PDB file of N, CA, C and O in Angstrom:
ATOM      1  N   MET A   1     -76.381 -18.234  40.834  1.00  0.00           N
ATOM      2  CA  MET A   1     -77.788 -17.144  39.841  1.00  0.00           C
ATOM      3  C   MET A   1     -79.075 -16.773  40.771  1.00  0.00           C
ATOM      4  O   MET A   1     -79.688 -15.709  40.684  1.00  0.00           O
ATOM      5  N   GLY A   2     -79.383 -17.846  41.692  1.00  0.00           N
ATOM      6  CA  GLY A   2     -81.109 -17.654  42.245  1.00  0.00           C
ATOM      7  C   GLY A   2     -80.672 -16.651  43.257  1.00  0.00           C
ATOM      8  O   GLY A   2     -81.621 -16.119  43.834  1.00  0.00           O
ATOM      9  N   THR A   3     -79.589 -16.286  43.594  1.00  0.00           N
ATOM     10  CA  THR A   3     -79.502 -15.589  44.845  1.00  0.00           C
ATOM     11  C   THR A   3     -80.120 -13.725  43.726  1.00  0.00           C
ATOM     12  O   THR A   3     -81.225 -13.241  43.478  1.00  0.00           O
ATOM     13  N   LEU A   4     -78.818 -13.342  43.430  1.00  0.00           N
ATOM     14  CA  LEU A   4     -78.737 -12.511  42.142  1.00  0.00           C
ATOM     15  C   LEU A   4     -80.753 -12.115  41.455  1.00  0.00           C
ATOM     16  O   LEU A   4     -81.601 -11.230  41.345  1.00  0.00           O
ATOM     17  N   ARG A   5     -80.473 -13.541  41.210  1.00  0.00           N
ATOM     18  CA  ARG A   5     -82.326 -13.401  40.610  1.00  0.00           C
ATOM     19  C   ARG A   5     -83.425 -12.687  42.005  1.00  0.00           C
ATOM     20  O   ARG A   5     -83.696 -11.489  42.084  1.00  0.00           O
ATOM     21  N   ARG A   6     -83.931 -13.791  43.019  1.00  0.00           N
ATOM     22  CA  ARG A   6     -84.040 -12.857  44.502  1.00  0.00           C
ATOM     23  C   ARG A   6     -84.247 -11.732  44.972  1.00  0.00           C
ATOM     24  O   ARG A   6     -85.141 -10.973  45.347  1.00  0.00           O
ATOM     25  N   GLU A   7     -82.855 -11.860  44.811  1.00  0.00           N
ATOM     26  CA  GLU A   7     -82.364 -10.590  45.179  1.00  0.00           C
ATOM     27  C   GLU A   7     -82.230  -9.218  44.956  1.00  0.00           C
ATOM     28  O   GLU A   7     -82.194  -8.162  45.588  1.00  0.00           O
ATOM     29  N   CYS A   8     -82.175  -9.599  43.932  1.00  0.00           N
ATOM     30  CA  CYS A   8     -81.918  -8.024  43.199  1.00  0.00           C
ATOM     31  C   CYS A   8     -82.836  -8.234  41.702  1.00  0.00           C
ATOM     32  O   CYS A   8     -83.789  -7.458  41.638  1.00  0.00           O
ATOM     33  N   LEU A   9     -82.673  -9.200  40.461  1.00  0.00           N
ATOM     34  CA  LEU A   9     -83.293  -8.844  39.746  1.00  0.00           C
ATOM     35  C   LEU A   9     -84.368  -8.936  39.581  1.00  0.00           C
ATOM     36  O   LEU A   9     -84.765  -8.662  38.449  1.00  0.00           O
ATOM     37  N   ASP A  10     -85.657  -9.483  40.909  1.00  0.00           N
ATOM     38  CA  ASP A  10     -87.170  -9.984  40.276  1.00  0.00           C
ATOM     39  C   ASP A  10     -87.532  -8.238  41.197  1.00  0.00           C
ATOM     40  O   ASP A  10     -88.629  -7.768  41.500  1.00  0.00           O
ATOM     41  N   HIS A  11     -86.431  -7.776  41.375  1.00  0.00           N
ATOM     42  CA  HIS A  11     -87.325  -6.247  42.224  1.00  0.00           C
ATOM     43  C   HIS A  11     -86.866  -5.500  41.548  1.00  0.00           C
ATOM     44  O   HIS A  11     -86.866  -4.343  41.968  1.00  0.00           O
ATOM     45  N   LEU A  12     -86.463  -5.674  40.652  1.00  0.00           N
ATOM     46  CA  LEU A  12     -85.974  -4.021  39.176  1.00  0.00           C
ATOM     47  C   LEU A  12     -86.685  -4.247  37.428  1.00  0.00           C
ATOM     48  O   LEU A  12     -86.775  -5.036  36.487  1.00  0.00           O
ATOM     49  N   LEU A  13     -86.899  -3.459  37.713  1.00  0.00           N
ATOM     50  CA  LEU A  13     -87.470  -2.868  36.240  1.00  0.00           C
ATOM     51  C   LEU A  13     -85.854  -2.530  35.133  1.00  0.00           C
ATOM     52  O   LEU A  13     -85.745  -1.305  35.067  1.00  0.00           O
ATOM     53  N   ILE A  14     -84.683  -3.229  34.323  1.00  0.00           N
ATOM     54  CA  ILE A  14     -83.857  -3.226  33.280  1.00  0.00           C
ATOM     55  C   ILE A  14     -83.984  -2.181  32.220  1.00  0.00           C
ATOM     56  O   ILE A  14     -84.599  -2.352  31.168  1.00  0.00           O
ATOM     57  N   TYR A  15     -83.259  -0.904  32.626  1.00  0.00           N
ATOM     58  CA  TYR A  15     -83.797  -0.363  30.938  1.00  0.00           C
ATOM     59  C   TYR A  15     -83.013  -0.730  30.189  1.00  0.00           C
ATOM     60  O   TYR A  15     -83.422  -0.198  29.156  1.00  0.00           O
ATOM     61  N   GLY A  16     -81.815  -1.478  29.825  1.00  0.00           N
ATOM     62  CA  GLY A  16     -80.829  -1.599  29.054  1.00  0.00           C
ATOM     63  C   GLY A  16     -79.604  -1.736  28.909  1.00  0.00           C
ATOM     64  O   GLY A  16     -78.863  -0.768  29.078  1.00  0.00           O
ATOM     65  N   VAL A  17     -78.978  -3.320  28.464  1.00  0.00           N
ATOM     66  CA  VAL A  17     -77.567  -3.667  28.543  1.00  0.00           C
ATOM     67  C   VAL A  17     -76.666  -2.385  29.170  1.00  0.00           C
ATOM     68  O   VAL A  17     -76.185  -2.119  28.068  1.00  0.00           O
ATOM     69  N   GLN A  18     -76.224  -1.662  29.804  1.00  0.00           N
ATOM     70  CA  GLN A  18     -75.781  -0.773  29.737  1.00  0.00           C
ATOM     71  C   GLN A  18     -75.928  -0.937  31.351  1.00  0.00           C
ATOM     72  O   GLN A  18     -74.978  -1.153  32.103  1.00  0.00           O
ATOM     73  N   HIS A  19     -77.391  -0.787  31.780  1.00  0.00           N
ATOM     74  CA  HIS A  19     -78.256  -0.246  32.836  1.00  0.00           C
ATOM     75  C   HIS A  19     -78.250  -1.405  33.818  1.00  0.00           C
ATOM     76  O   HIS A  19     -78.535  -1.334  35.013  1.00  0.00           O
ATOM     77  N   LEU A  20     -77.802  -2.717  32.985  1.00  0.00           N
ATOM     78  CA  LEU A  20     -78.109  -4.643  33.647  1.00  0.00           C
ATOM     79  C   LEU A  20     -76.261  -4.752  33.813  1.00  0.00           C
ATOM     80  O   LEU A  20     -75.828  -5.369  34.786  1.00  0.00           O
ATOM     81  N   ARG A  21     -75.309  -4.147  32.852  1.00  0.00           N
ATOM     82  CA  ARG A  21     -74.445  -4.201  33.352  1.00  0.00           C
ATOM     83  C   ARG A  21     -73.683  -3.582  34.161  1.00  0.00           C
ATOM     84  O   ARG A  21     -72.632  -4.183  34.388  1.00  0.00           O
ATOM     85  N   ARG A  22     -73.863  -2.248  34.876  1.00  0.00           N
ATOM     86  CA  ARG A  22     -73.688  -1.432  36.412  1.00  0.00           C
ATOM     87  C   ARG A  22     -74.561  -2.615  37.670  1.00  0.00           C
ATOM     88  O   ARG A  22     -74.333  -3.088  38.783  1.00  0.00           O
ATOM     89  N   LEU A  23     -75.345  -2.647  36.899  1.00  0.00           N
ATOM     90  CA  LEU A  23     -76.249  -3.544  38.072  1.00  0.00           C
ATOM     91  C   LEU A  23     -75.917  -4.566  39.007  1.00  0.00           C
ATOM     92  O   LEU A  23     -76.036  -4.820  40.206  1.00  0.00           O
ATOM     93  N   LEU A  24     -75.391  -5.108  37.823  1.00  0.00           N
ATOM     94  CA  LEU A  24     -74.744  -6.754  38.056  1.00  0.00           C
ATOM     95  C   LEU A  24     -73.196  -6.667  38.483  1.00  0.00           C
ATOM     96  O   LEU A  24     -72.716  -7.656  39.036  1.00  0.00           O
ATOM     97  N   THR A  25     -72.408  -5.566  38.263  1.00  0.00           N
ATOM     98  CA  THR A  25     -71.058  -5.003  38.801  1.00  0.00           C
ATOM     99  C   THR A  25     -71.673  -4.520  40.157  1.00  0.00           C
ATOM    100  O   THR A  25     -71.569  -5.276  41.123  1.00  0.00           O
ATOM    101  N   ASP A  26     -72.356  -3.223  40.313  1.00  0.00           N
ATOM    102  CA  ASP A  26     -72.584  -3.201  41.688  1.00  0.00           C
ATOM    103  C   ASP A  26     -72.667  -4.412  42.722  1.00  0.00           C
ATOM    104  O   ASP A  26     -71.928  -4.619  43.684  1.00  0.00           O
ATOM    105  N   TYR A  27     -74.087  -5.384  42.145  1.00  0.00           N
ATOM    106  CA  TYR A  27     -74.675  -6.453  42.652  1.00  0.00           C
ATOM    107  C   TYR A  27     -72.687  -6.971  43.049  1.00  0.00           C
ATOM    108  O   TYR A  27     -72.106  -6.502  44.028  1.00  0.00           O
ATOM    109  N   GLU A  28     -72.240  -7.618  42.402  1.00  0.00           N
ATOM    110  CA  GLU A  28     -71.169  -7.976  42.591  1.00  0.00           C
ATOM    111  C   GLU A  28     -70.084  -7.879  43.329  1.00  0.00           C
ATOM    112  O   GLU A  28     -69.215  -8.730  43.518  1.00  0.00           O
ATOM    113  N   GLN A  29     -70.186  -6.567  43.830  1.00  0.00           N
ATOM    114  CA  GLN A  29     -69.620  -6.320  45.247  1.00  0.00           C
ATOM    115  C   GLN A  29     -70.422  -6.277  46.058  1.00  0.00           C
ATOM    116  O   GLN A  29     -70.175  -6.648  47.206  1.00  0.00           O
ATOM    117  N   HIS A  30     -71.309  -5.928  45.783  1.00  0.00           N
ATOM    118  CA  HIS A  30     -72.012  -6.280  47.477  1.00  0.00           C
ATOM    119  C   HIS A  30     -72.618  -7.226  48.011  1.00  0.00           C
ATOM    120  O   HIS A  30     -73.334  -7.348  49.005  1.00  0.00           O
ATOM    121  N   TYR A  31     -72.201  -7.954  47.138  1.00  0.00           N
ATOM    122  CA  TYR A  31     -72.382 -10.069  47.787  1.00  0.00           C
ATOM    123  C   TYR A  31     -70.512 -10.420  47.896  1.00  0.00           C
ATOM    124  O   TYR A  31     -70.125 -11.063  48.872  1.00  0.00           O
ATOM    125  N   ASN A  32     -69.693 -10.042  47.054  1.00  0.00           N
ATOM    126  CA  ASN A  32     -68.413 -10.338  47.673  1.00  0.00           C
ATOM    127  C   ASN A  32     -67.693  -9.454  48.892  1.00  0.00           C
ATOM    128  O   ASN A  32     -66.734  -9.370  49.660  1.00  0.00           O
ATOM    129  N   ALA A  33     -68.709  -8.977  48.522  1.00  0.00           N
ATOM    130  CA  ALA A  33     -67.243  -7.490  49.895  1.00  0.00           C
ATOM    131  C   ALA A  33     -68.209  -7.326  51.413  1.00  0.00           C
ATOM    132  O   ALA A  33     -67.719  -7.256  52.540  1.00  0.00           O
ATOM    133  N   HIS A  34     -69.763  -7.287  51.056  1.00  0.00           N
ATOM    134  CA  HIS A  34     -70.314  -6.785  52.534  1.00  0.00           C
ATOM    135  C   HIS A  34     -71.093  -8.244  52.598  1.00  0.00           C
ATOM    136  O   HIS A  34     -70.617  -9.127  53.312  1.00  0.00           O
ATOM    137  N   ARG A  35     -72.421  -8.500  51.760  1.00  0.00           N
ATOM    138  CA  ARG A  35     -73.125  -9.405  52.146  1.00  0.00           C
ATOM    139  C   ARG A  35     -72.563 -11.122  53.325  1.00  0.00           C
ATOM    140  O   ARG A  35     -71.746 -12.042  53.275  1.00  0.00           O
ATOM    141  N   ALA A  36     -73.490 -10.698  54.076  1.00  0.00           N
ATOM    142  CA  ALA A  36     -73.110 -11.841  54.777  1.00  0.00           C
ATOM    143  C   ALA A  36     -73.202 -13.299  54.274  1.00  0.00           C
ATOM    144  O   ALA A  36     -74.167 -13.322  53.510  1.00  0.00           O
ATOM    145  N   HIS A  37     -72.569 -14.688  54.360  1.00  0.00           N
ATOM    146  CA  HIS A  37     -72.553 -16.269  54.211  1.00  0.00           C
ATOM    147  C   HIS A  37     -72.887 -16.564  55.110  1.00  0.00           C
ATOM    148  O   HIS A  37     -72.543 -15.987  56.142  1.00  0.00           O
ATOM    149  N   GLN A  38     -73.895 -17.838  55.082  1.00  0.00           N
ATOM    150  CA  GLN A  38     -74.623 -17.824  56.258  1.00  0.00           C
ATOM    151  C   GLN A  38     -73.259 -19.260  56.254  1.00  0.00           C
ATOM    152  O   GLN A  38     -72.768 -19.536  57.348  1.00  0.00           O
ATOM    153  N   SER A  39     -72.867 -19.895  55.238  1.00  0.00           N
ATOM    154  CA  SER A  39     -71.403 -20.989  55.463  1.00  0.00           C
ATOM    155  C   SER A  39     -70.190 -20.116  55.572  1.00  0.00           C
ATOM    156  O   SER A  39     -69.223 -20.874  55.502  1.00  0.00           O
ATOM    157  N   ARG A  40     -69.863 -19.108  55.684  1.00  0.00           N
ATOM    158  CA  ARG A  40     -68.963 -18.205  56.501  1.00  0.00           C
ATOM    159  C   ARG A  40     -69.464 -18.030  57.851  1.00  0.00           C
ATOM    160  O   ARG A  40     -68.760 -17.181  58.397  1.00  0.00           O
ATOM    161  N   ASP A  41     -70.097 -18.328  58.396  1.00  0.00           N
ATOM    162  CA  ASP A  41     -70.389 -17.778  60.315  1.00  0.00           C
ATOM    163  C   ASP A  41     -70.599 -16.336  59.299  1.00  0.00           C
ATOM    164  O   ASP A  41     -69.621 -15.778  58.803  1.00  0.00           O
ATOM    165  N   GLN A  42     -72.071 -15.828  59.075  1.00  0.00           N
ATOM    166  CA  GLN A  42     -72.255 -14.272  58.248  1.00  0.00           C
ATOM    167  C   GLN A  42     -71.107 -13.311  58.321  1.00  0.00           C
ATOM    168  O   GLN A  42     -71.182 -12.122  58.630  1.00  0.00           O
ATOM    169  N   ARG A  43     -69.675 -14.216  57.884  1.00  0.00           N
ATOM    170  CA  ARG A  43     -68.852 -12.877  57.104  1.00  0.00           C
ATOM    171  C   ARG A  43     -68.616 -12.920  56.333  1.00  0.00           C
ATOM    172  O   ARG A  43     -68.145 -14.006  55.996  1.00  0.00           O
ATOM    173  N   PRO A  44     -68.696 -11.805  55.263  1.00  0.00           N
ATOM    174  CA  PRO A  44     -68.462 -11.511  53.493  1.00  0.00           C
ATOM    175  C   PRO A  44     -67.271 -12.496  53.177  1.00  0.00           C
ATOM    176  O   PRO A  44     -66.663 -12.938  54.152  1.00  0.00           O
ATOM    177  N   PRO A  45     -66.872 -12.887  51.907  1.00  0.00           N
ATOM    178  CA  PRO A  45     -66.056 -13.717  51.122  1.00  0.00           C
ATOM    179  C   PRO A  45     -64.833 -12.542  51.218  1.00  0.00           C
ATOM    180  O   PRO A  45     -63.799 -13.196  51.356  1.00  0.00           O
ATOM    181  N   LEU A  46     -64.604 -11.564  51.211  1.00  0.00           N
ATOM    182  CA  LEU A  46     -63.314 -10.953  51.102  1.00  0.00           C
ATOM    183  C   LEU A  46     -63.674  -9.946  53.486  1.00  0.00           C
ATOM    184  O   LEU A  46     -63.842  -8.872  54.064  1.00  0.00           O
ATOM    185  N   HIS A  47     -63.634 -10.458  53.569  1.00  0.00           N
ATOM    186  CA  HIS A  47     -63.239 -10.432  55.316  1.00  0.00           C
ATOM    187  C   HIS A  47     -62.351 -10.656  55.701  1.00  0.00           C
ATOM    188  O   HIS A  47     -61.864 -11.775  55.539  1.00  0.00           O
ATOM    189  N   ASP A  48     -61.649  -9.558  56.481  1.00  0.00           N
ATOM    190  CA  ASP A  48     -60.604  -9.381  56.897  1.00  0.00           C
ATOM    191  C   ASP A  48     -61.062 -10.217  58.365  1.00  0.00           C
ATOM    192  O   ASP A  48     -62.254  -9.925  58.449  1.00  0.00           O
ATOM    193  N   PRO A  49     -60.619 -11.399  59.961  1.00  0.00           N
ATOM    194  CA  PRO A  49     -60.849 -11.378  60.545  1.00  0.00           C
ATOM    195  C   PRO A  49     -60.260 -10.831  60.604  1.00  0.00           C
ATOM    196  O   PRO A  49     -60.761  -9.889  59.991  1.00  0.00           O
ATOM    197  N   ASP A  50     -58.483 -10.234  61.203  1.00  0.00           N
ATOM    198  CA  ASP A  50     -57.481  -9.912  62.101  1.00  0.00           C
ATOM    199  C   ASP A  50     -57.752  -8.327  62.277  1.00  0.00           C
ATOM    200  O   ASP A  50     -57.382  -7.586  63.188  1.00  0.00           O
ATOM    201  N   GLU A  51     -58.452  -8.063  61.213  1.00  0.00           N
ATOM    202  CA  GLU A  51     -58.917  -6.416  61.667  1.00  0.00           C
ATOM    203  C   GLU A  51     -60.048  -5.587  61.960  1.00  0.00           C
ATOM    204  O   GLU A  51     -61.169  -5.452  61.468  1.00  0.00           O
ATOM    205  N   PRO A  52     -59.002  -4.737  63.528  1.00  0.00           N
ATOM    206  CA  PRO A  52     -59.929  -4.642  64.248  1.00  0.00           C
ATOM    207  C   PRO A  52     -61.157  -3.656  63.873  1.00  0.00           C
ATOM    208  O   PRO A  52     -61.208  -2.775  63.014  1.00  0.00           O
ATOM    209  N   ILE A  53     -62.022  -4.048  64.700  1.00  0.00           N
ATOM    210  CA  ILE A  53     -63.593  -2.882  64.183  1.00  0.00           C
ATOM    211  C   ILE A  53     -63.717  -2.106  65.942  1.00  0.00           C
ATOM    212  O   ILE A  53     -63.781  -2.426  67.129  1.00  0.00           O
ATOM    213  N   ASP A  54     -63.684  -0.604  64.800  1.00  0.00           N
ATOM    214  CA  ASP A  54     -63.315   0.433  66.141  1.00  0.00           C
ATOM    215  C   ASP A  54     -65.189   0.323  66.234  1.00  0.00           C
ATOM    216  O   ASP A  54     -65.892   0.280  65.224  1.00  0.00           O
ATOM    217  N   LEU A  55     -65.871   0.288  68.030  1.00  0.00           N
ATOM    218  CA  LEU A  55     -67.226   0.541  67.619  1.00  0.00           C
ATOM    219  C   LEU A  55     -67.686   1.739  68.576  1.00  0.00           C
ATOM    220  O   LEU A  55     -68.696   1.811  69.276  1.00  0.00           O
ATOM    221  N   THR A  56     -66.698   2.611  68.408  1.00  0.00           N
ATOM    222  CA  THR A  56     -67.216   3.457  68.655  1.00  0.00           C
ATOM    223  C   THR A  56     -67.427   5.002  67.079  1.00  0.00           C
ATOM    224  O   THR A  56     -67.724   6.182  67.266  1.00  0.00           O
ATOM    225  N   ALA A  57     -67.309   4.723  66.536  1.00  0.00           N
ATOM    226  CA  ALA A  57     -66.787   4.931  64.915  1.00  0.00           C
ATOM    227  C   ALA A  57     -68.397   5.232  64.473  1.00  0.00           C
ATOM    228  O   ALA A  57     -69.133   4.449  65.074  1.00  0.00           O
ATOM    229  N   VAL A  58     -69.145   6.160  63.578  1.00  0.00           N
ATOM    230  CA  VAL A  58     -70.445   6.096  63.254  1.00  0.00           C
ATOM    231  C   VAL A  58     -70.259   5.485  62.424  1.00  0.00           C
ATOM    232  O   VAL A  58     -69.305   5.227  61.689  1.00  0.00           O
ATOM    233  N   ILE A  59     -71.398   5.173  62.543  1.00  0.00           N
ATOM    234  CA  ILE A  59     -71.878   4.381  60.710  1.00  0.00           C
ATOM    235  C   ILE A  59     -72.823   5.086  60.411  1.00  0.00           C
ATOM    236  O   ILE A  59     -73.671   5.826  60.910  1.00  0.00           O
ATOM    237  N   LYS A  60     -72.271   4.438  58.891  1.00  0.00           N
ATOM    238  CA  LYS A  60     -72.826   5.532  58.029  1.00  0.00           C
ATOM    239  C   LYS A  60     -73.171   4.430  56.566  1.00  0.00           C
ATOM    240  O   LYS A  60     -72.467   3.543  56.083  1.00  0.00           O
ATOM    241  N   ARG A  61     -74.212   4.813  56.256  1.00  0.00           N
ATOM    242  CA  ARG A  61     -74.979   4.087  54.871  1.00  0.00           C
ATOM    243  C   ARG A  61     -75.028   4.371  54.051  1.00  0.00           C
ATOM    244  O   ARG A  61     -75.205   5.581  53.910  1.00  0.00           O
ATOM    245  N   ARG A  62     -74.891   3.327  52.563  1.00  0.00           N
ATOM    246  CA  ARG A  62     -74.119   3.729  51.582  1.00  0.00           C
ATOM    247  C   ARG A  62     -75.232   2.893  50.807  1.00  0.00           C
ATOM    248  O   ARG A  62     -75.385   1.831  51.410  1.00  0.00           O
ATOM    249  N   SER A  63     -76.125   2.982  49.616  1.00  0.00           N
ATOM    250  CA  SER A  63     -76.914   2.165  49.042  1.00  0.00           C
ATOM    251  C   SER A  63     -75.937   1.649  47.585  1.00  0.00           C
ATOM    252  O   SER A  63     -74.806   1.874  47.153  1.00  0.00           O
ATOM    253  N   THR A  64     -77.053   0.900  47.203  1.00  0.00           N
ATOM    254  CA  THR A  64     -76.117   0.685  45.358  1.00  0.00           C
ATOM    255  C   THR A  64     -77.607  -1.316  45.163  1.00  0.00           C
ATOM    256  O   THR A  64     -78.643  -1.791  45.627  1.00  0.00           O
ATOM    257  N   ALA A  65     -76.439  -1.605  44.102  1.00  0.00           N
ATOM    258  CA  ALA A  65     -77.747  -1.990  43.167  1.00  0.00           C
ATOM    259  C   ALA A  65     -78.754  -1.213  42.787  1.00  0.00           C
ATOM    260  O   ALA A  65     -79.892  -1.620  43.019  1.00  0.00           O
ATOM    261  N   ALA A  66     -78.579   0.010  42.153  1.00  0.00           N
ATOM    262  CA  ALA A  66     -79.932   0.806  42.158  1.00  0.00           C
ATOM    263  C   ALA A  66     -80.789   1.267  43.172  1.00  0.00           C
ATOM    264  O   ALA A  66     -81.994   1.269  42.922  1.00  0.00           O
ATOM    265  N   GLY A  67     -80.214   1.840  44.779  1.00  0.00           N
ATOM    266  CA  GLY A  67     -80.693   1.738  45.990  1.00  0.00           C
ATOM    267  C   GLY A  67     -81.997   0.545  46.184  1.00  0.00           C
ATOM    268  O   GLY A  67     -83.154   0.556  46.603  1.00  0.00           O
ATOM    269  N   LEU A  68     -81.198  -0.289  45.704  1.00  0.00           N
ATOM    270  CA  LEU A  68     -81.771  -1.458  46.424  1.00  0.00           C
ATOM    271  C   LEU A  68     -81.965  -1.767  47.309  1.00  0.00           C
ATOM    272  O   LEU A  68     -82.971  -1.851  48.013  1.00  0.00           O
ATOM    273  N   ILE A  69     -80.041  -2.198  47.474  1.00  0.00           N
ATOM    274  CA  ILE A  69     -79.453  -2.481  48.592  1.00  0.00           C
ATOM    275  C   ILE A  69     -78.664  -1.582  49.293  1.00  0.00           C
ATOM    276  O   ILE A  69     -77.558  -1.241  48.871  1.00  0.00           O
ATOM    277  N   HIS A  70     -79.157  -1.153  50.367  1.00  0.00           N
ATOM    278  CA  HIS A  70     -78.160  -0.408  51.780  1.00  0.00           C
ATOM    279  C   HIS A  70     -77.561  -1.207  52.735  1.00  0.00           C
ATOM    280  O   HIS A  70     -78.026  -2.060  53.490  1.00  0.00           O
ATOM    281  N   GLU A  71     -75.858  -0.553  52.476  1.00  0.00           N
ATOM    282  CA  GLU A  71     -74.670  -1.755  53.225  1.00  0.00           C
ATOM    283  C   GLU A  71     -74.477  -0.366  54.423  1.00  0.00           C
ATOM    284  O   GLU A  71     -74.449   0.840  54.175  1.00  0.00           O
ATOM    285  N   TYR A  72     -74.373  -1.014  55.645  1.00  0.00           N
ATOM    286  CA  TYR A  72     -73.561  -0.349  57.232  1.00  0.00           C
ATOM    287  C   TYR A  72     -72.466   0.011  57.299  1.00  0.00           C
ATOM    288  O   TYR A  72     -72.041  -0.410  56.223  1.00  0.00           O
ATOM    289  N   ARG A  73     -71.524   0.566  57.840  1.00  0.00           N
ATOM    290  CA  ARG A  73     -70.313   0.267  57.459  1.00  0.00           C
ATOM    291  C   ARG A  73     -70.052   1.681  58.935  1.00  0.00           C
ATOM    292  O   ARG A  73     -70.446   2.816  58.664  1.00  0.00           O
ATOM    293  N   ARG A  74     -69.509   1.469  60.119  1.00  0.00           N
ATOM    294  CA  ARG A  74     -68.764   1.718  60.489  1.00  0.00           C
ATOM    295  C   ARG A  74     -67.563   2.621  59.761  1.00  0.00           C
ATOM    296  O   ARG A  74     -66.673   2.078  59.107  1.00  0.00           O
ATOM    297  N   ALA A  75     -67.655   4.199  59.971  1.00  0.00           N
ATOM    298  CA  ALA A  75     -67.140   4.995  59.217  1.00  0.00           C
ATOM    299  C   ALA A  75     -65.294   5.008  59.759  1.00  0.00           C
ATOM    300  O   ALA A  75     -65.173   4.871  60.976  1.00  0.00           O
ATOM    301  N   VAL A  76     -64.064   5.144  59.038  1.00  0.00           N
ATOM    302  CA  VAL A  76     -62.881   4.685  59.556  1.00  0.00           C
ATOM    303  C   VAL A  76     -62.376   6.905  59.296  1.00  0.00           C
ATOM    304  O   VAL A  76     -61.263   7.327  59.614  1.00  0.00           O
TER     305      VAL A  76
END
């Protein structure tokens, strides 16, 4: 809960229940699929270590959590 508050909720003005639900859903997806975790050697929880990384692919940026967070991935 502290991470959610510090990284997301403390920086945004919530406009209503629907806005909050959308924001929480976006942040949950970011937290589980993309955000690095110190206890997992800077890998996200859903990271597959057997998946090869194409270092020649173009890097794409995606905004999430109402534009507060930017995720960077290699395009496939």
